C-alpha positions as CSV (number, residue, x, y, z in Angstrom):
1,M,-24.6,42.2,23.7
2,T,-20.8,42.2,24.1
3,A,-20.6,38.9,22.0
4,R,-20.9,41.0,18.9
5,W,-17.8,43.0,19.6
6,D,-14.2,41.8,20.2
7,L,-13.1,43.8,23.2
8,L,-9.4,43.1,22.4
9,A,-9.7,44.7,18.9
10,L,-11.8,47.6,20.4
11,V,-9.0,48.4,22.9
12,G,-6.4,48.3,20.2
13,A,-8.5,50.4,17.9
14,F,-9.1,53.0,20.7
15,L,-5.4,53.2,21.5
16,A,-4.7,53.6,17.8
17,L,-7.3,56.3,17.5
18,V,-5.8,58.3,20.5
19,M,-2.4,58.1,18.8
20,T,-3.8,59.1,15.4
21,I,-5.2,62.2,17.1
22,T,-1.8,62.8,18.8
23,A,0.0,62.5,15.5
24,L,-2.3,64.9,13.9
25,A,-1.9,67.4,16.8
26,L,1.9,67.0,16.7
27,G,1.9,67.7,12.8
28,D,-0.4,70.7,13.3
29,V,1.6,72.2,16.0
30,T,5.1,71.7,14.5
31,N,4.0,72.3,10.9
32,D,5.6,69.0,10.0
33,S,4.2,67.4,6.9
34,A,5.9,64.1,7.7
35,A,3.8,63.8,10.8
36,L,0.7,64.5,8.8
37,I,1.7,61.9,6.2
38,F,2.4,59.5,9.0
39,A,-1.2,59.9,10.2
40,V,-2.9,58.9,7.0
41,P,-1.9,55.1,7.1
42,L,-2.4,55.2,10.9
43,A,-5.9,56.5,10.4
44,L,-6.6,53.7,7.8
45,A,-5.3,51.0,10.0
46,T,-7.3,52.4,12.9
47,S,-10.5,52.3,10.8
48,G,-9.7,48.8,9.7
49,A,-9.3,47.7,13.5
50,V,-12.7,49.4,14.2
51,Y,-14.3,47.4,11.4
52,G,-12.6,44.2,12.4
53,A,-13.8,44.6,16.0
54,R,-17.3,43.5,14.8
55,R,-17.3,39.7,15.2
56,D,-19.6,39.2,12.1
57,A,-17.7,41.5,9.8
58,I,-16.9,40.2,6.3
59,A,-13.2,39.3,5.9
60,R,-12.7,40.2,9.7
61,R,-9.5,38.1,10.1
62,R,-7.8,39.5,7.0
63,V,-8.6,43.2,8.0
64,L,-7.5,42.7,11.6
65,L,-4.2,41.1,10.6
66,W,-3.5,43.7,8.1
67,S,-4.4,46.6,10.4
68,G,-2.4,45.1,13.2
69,F,0.7,44.6,11.1
70,V,0.4,48.2,9.7
71,L,0.1,49.6,13.3
72,A,3.0,47.6,14.4
73,A,5.2,48.7,11.5
74,L,4.3,52.4,12.0
75,G,4.9,52.1,15.7
76,A,8.4,50.6,15.0
77,I,9.1,53.5,12.6
78,A,8.1,56.1,15.2
79,L,9.5,54.2,18.2
80,A,11.6,57.1,19.2
81,S,8.7,59.5,19.7
82,I,5.0,58.1,19.8
83,G,5.7,54.7,18.6
84,M,5.3,52.4,21.7
85,P,1.6,52.8,22.2
86,I,1.1,52.2,18.4
87,V,3.2,49.0,18.6
88,L,1.0,47.9,21.6
89,A,-2.2,48.6,19.6
90,G,-0.8,46.6,16.7
91,I,0.0,43.7,19.0
92,L,-3.6,43.8,20.4
93,V,-5.2,44.0,17.0
94,V,-3.1,41.2,15.6
95,T,-3.8,39.0,18.7
96,A,-7.6,39.6,18.1
97,G,-7.1,38.6,14.4
98,F,-5.5,35.2,15.4
99,R,-8.3,34.6,18.0
100,H,-10.8,35.0,15.2
101,Q,-13.9,32.7,15.2
102,D,-16.1,32.6,12.1
103,A,-19.6,34.1,12.4
104,E,-21.1,30.7,11.6
105,A,-19.3,29.2,14.5
106,L,-21.1,31.5,16.9
107,T,-24.3,30.1,18.3
108,A,-27.7,32.0,17.8
109,T,-27.7,33.1,21.4
110,D,-24.3,34.8,20.9
111,R,-25.5,37.0,18.1
């Protein structure tokens, strides 16, 4: 059952989701539109990481690498406040993308 999901990508996606919710909460509390604008690409990269966590997803490697690099870049931008967990999520997702196996390479018992 766990062979269908990449645990490394799921952990990175969960961490990015928590930080997306944190960015939205910070933007709402402080009435800061910059924090809300920051949350949009963060949410898109998080959804890409969730999509790429499925091992048989189409274009999985491209989506994971794109999402991971966006997360790492956003984390670097926000390093002074909430950026470190976002950088960690980006590293996890990029690592999952580099560990990618094609769906055809999986055996029938792994599916």
